[in-house]
N, C-alpha and C positions, 0 to 999 in steps of 0.2 A: 457222856456227850460224844457225838460222832465226829469223825475227822472233818467232814464238810462243815459242821457248825463251828468248829474251832477255827477253820480257815476263814469263814465269813466274819467272825469276831476279830480275828487278828490277821488282816491281809498281808502284813509284812512277813508272816511266818509261812507264806505259801512258797512251795518249791516249784519253780518254773518247769523243772523236768517232769513233774508229776501232773501238770495241767494237760488235760486232754481236750483238743479242739475238735468239736463236732459240727459239721455243717448244719445250719438251720434249715429245717424242712419246710417247703412251701407246696404241698400237694395240690391245693386248689389253683395256685398260680400256674403250675405245670399243666393241670387239666384245661384251664382256660387257653393257655398257649397252644395245646394240642388241638383244641376245637378250632381255634383261629387258623392254624396251619392246615387242618383238614379242609376248612371252608375255602381257603386260598387255592389249595391244590385242585379242588373240585371246580372252582370258577375258571382257573387256568386251563384245566383239561377240557371243560365245556367250550371255552373260546377257541382252543386249538382244533378240536374235533368238529366244530360247527363249520360246514362248507360255505355257509352264507357270508362268512367273513372274507373269503377269497384271499387267503394268505399268499398264494403265488402272485396274485395281482399286486398285493401290497409290496412284496419284495421287488417286483418289476418296476414300481414307481418310486421306490424309496430314494433313489439317486437320479431321478428324472431331471434333465437339464432345466425344464420349466419350473419344477419344484425347487431346485437349487437357486434359480434366479429369484423366485418369490421369497425364499428363506433369506437370501442376501438383502433383498429390499426391506424385509421386516426388521432385520438387525440394524440396517442403516437408519431407518426411521426411528427405531428405539434409541440409538446412540445420539442422533441429532436432537430429538425431542428432549432427552434427559439432560443433555448439555445446556440447551436453552432454558429448560425448566429450572435447573439448579441455579443458573445465573439470574434469571428473573425472580425466582423464589427467594434467593438470598438478598437481592436488592429490595424486594417487597418486605422481607422480614426486618431488615435494617430500618426501612422507612416506618414500619409499624412500631418499632421500639424508640423512634425519635420522639423527643418531647414536643416537637413542633407539630401542631395540628394540620398544617399545610402538607406535611409529609405523611403522617400517620393515618389521617382520614381517607385520602385517596387510596392508600395501600390496603386499608381494611375493606374498602368498597371493591377493589380489584379482587381480593381473596373471596369476598362474599359472592361476587358475580360469577367468577370462573370456577370456583369450587362448588357452587350451588346449582349449576346447570349440568345436565348430562353431557357426556363426551359426544354421544351420537348427535345430539341437537346442535352442539357447537360445530361439529364436522359439516353438517348440512348447511348451517348458516354461512360459514366461510366459503363453502363450495359454491353457494348461490349468491355470493356478495355482489356479483355483477348486476343483479336485479335491482339493487338500490344505489350502487356506486358504479357508474358506467366507465369511468376512466380515472387514472391518476395523472395529475399534471402539476407542474411548478410554474407559477406566474410571478414575475418580478415587475414592480412599477417602473415605468420608463423603458423597459426592455421588452416586455411581453412574455409570451409562453416560452420557457426554457426547454421543456420537453413534455410530452404527453404520451401516455400508453394506456391501452384499454385494459380493464380489469381482467378480462378473460385471458389475456396474454400473460398476466402475472399469476393469477390464482389458478394455476393448474391443479389437477387432483393431488399431486404429490405435495406442492406447496401448501395447499389448503389443509392437508392432513397434518403436516409439520406445524403449521401455525396454530391450528385448533388444539392439537394435543399438547403443544408446548404451553399454551396459555392455561389449559385445563390442569396440567401437571404442576405448573408454577404456583397455582393456588394452593395445592397440597404441600409443595415444597416450602412455601413461605411459612406455613404453620409448623412444619417439621424443624426448619432452621430456627424459627422464633422460639420454639420449645427448647431446642438445644442450647441456644444462647441464654435463655432465662434460667436454665439449670445450673449455670456457673454462678457462684456466689458473688454478690456485688462487692464484697470485700476484696476480691481479686483485682477488680478494676480500680478500686480506691488505693490499694497498695501500689499498683503500677503507676497511678497518678502521683503518689508520694515520691516515687523514684524518678519522677520527671518524664515519664513516658507520655507521648501524645495519645489521644484516644484511638487513632488509626493504628498506631504501633501496638498499643495494648490489645486491640482487637485481634491483630494478626499473631502476636507472640504469646498472649496469655489466655484470652477468652476462647478463640476458635479451636486451638489444640485440645482444650478440655471439653468443649462442646461437641467435638467430633465423636466422642464416645456415645453421646445420646443421639447424634444425627445419623450416623452410619447405619445402624440397624433398620430404622424405619425407611431410610432412603433406599436401602437394598430391597426391602419389601415393595416399595413403590416402583422401583425399576422393574422388578419381576411382574408386578401387576400391569405396568405400562406395556411390557412385551405382549401380554395377552390382550390388552386393550387395543393394540394396533390392528387386531383382526377386524375392528370396526371399519377400517379404511377401505375394506373391500366394497362397502356400500357406495362409495364414490369412485369406484373403478380404479383404485390404486392396486397395481399388480403385486400385492404382498403374497405371503405363503397361502393364506386361505383363498384369495382370489385366483391364484394359479391353479389350486386344486379344483375350484369350482369351474374354471374354464375347461379343465380336462374332463371332469365327470359330466359336464353338460353335453359333451360329444359322445362319451363312451357309456354313460349311465352306470358307471362303477362308483356309486356314491360312497358306500361304506368303506371300501378299501382306501379311497383317497382321503377320507376323513381320518382314518387310522394313521395314514402317512403324516397328515398335518399334526395329529396329536403326538405322534412319535417325535417329530422335530421340535415341537414346543417343549416337550419334556426334556429333550436333550439340552436345548439352550438354557432352560430354567435350571437344570442341574449344574451346568457350568457356571452360571451366574451365582447360584447358591454357594458353590465352592469359593468363588471370588469374594463374595460377601463375608464368608466365614474368616478368610485370611485377612480381609480389611479390618474386621472387628478385632481380631487378635493383634494386628499391628497397632491400632490406636488404644488398645488396652494392655499393652505389653508391660507397663509398670505395675499393673495390678494382678495379672494372671500368673506371675511366677513361672512355675514349671508345668504349665497347662499342656496336656498332650495334644498331638496333632489331630487332624480331622478323622482319619481312619482309626487311630487309637481311641479317640473319644467315642466313636460310634460303636466299635466292637467291644470297648470296655463296658458300655452300658448294656449291650446285648448279652454279654457273657459275664455278668457280675453276680457273684454269689456271696451272700452275707454269712458270716460265721458267728457262732455263739461259743463263748468260752465256758467250758464245764469242768469243774475241778473233780479230780478222781477221788 
């Protein structure tokens, strides 16, 4: 009987000093990686060498003041809309979970309406609200009109964009928050009630902290998606990043370089947001992740991970 057979039958008799560790070979994996690398190099080389991309023009406009103002406007709209959407979506989610039909039915209709219609259609409707509502006024019996203001003075392009996108995103956030709250076992709320906690205190101290693990990832994805959706506001003349680029290339006819600049800044902001989302997820999952590596360690660990196979000598 060979030494290897004896070792397999009696694992306790294996001498660790005689075990030879040999890397497991993956020739086809390396071949596929090589083909992908070659394809990427060829595409990058083609893009760099193509004069039609006008890279000097791209470099000239990358920090253009008009582009920077448009980028700031895009970020402001994204932040405002997301704050309002989270508040509105959370309220709608709590209403949907209420046992009262007077609360749950209107909330369900709200989600159905604003989640079911395209964002562009909602933008156009709110921007043209003055066609059906001429003015906003407050009238009190025995006193008369307290104030009156025309709709056009209120529903500016910026306000229309914020209102439309906030309501649209609130429909999605309501489902995200509702799903997160439903993921927490009902026994948690029952145990809190047995300890004498009020429902509001139980929600803040028990349910929400656990639900955040399920809420944060889709909320981060929705925020990133919202950032890109804000490009629709250029339709109603809001001077966001895309609209600023359009205003420039309408004069200079340098369309492709300006669109590359817009793409670059969207990718930069999305990358920063993705890093923030990663750390938020780690924070709310800190009791489960243990000694989970950081972002760079996780990325490079997956890129340069080699499996090993133990072979007995």
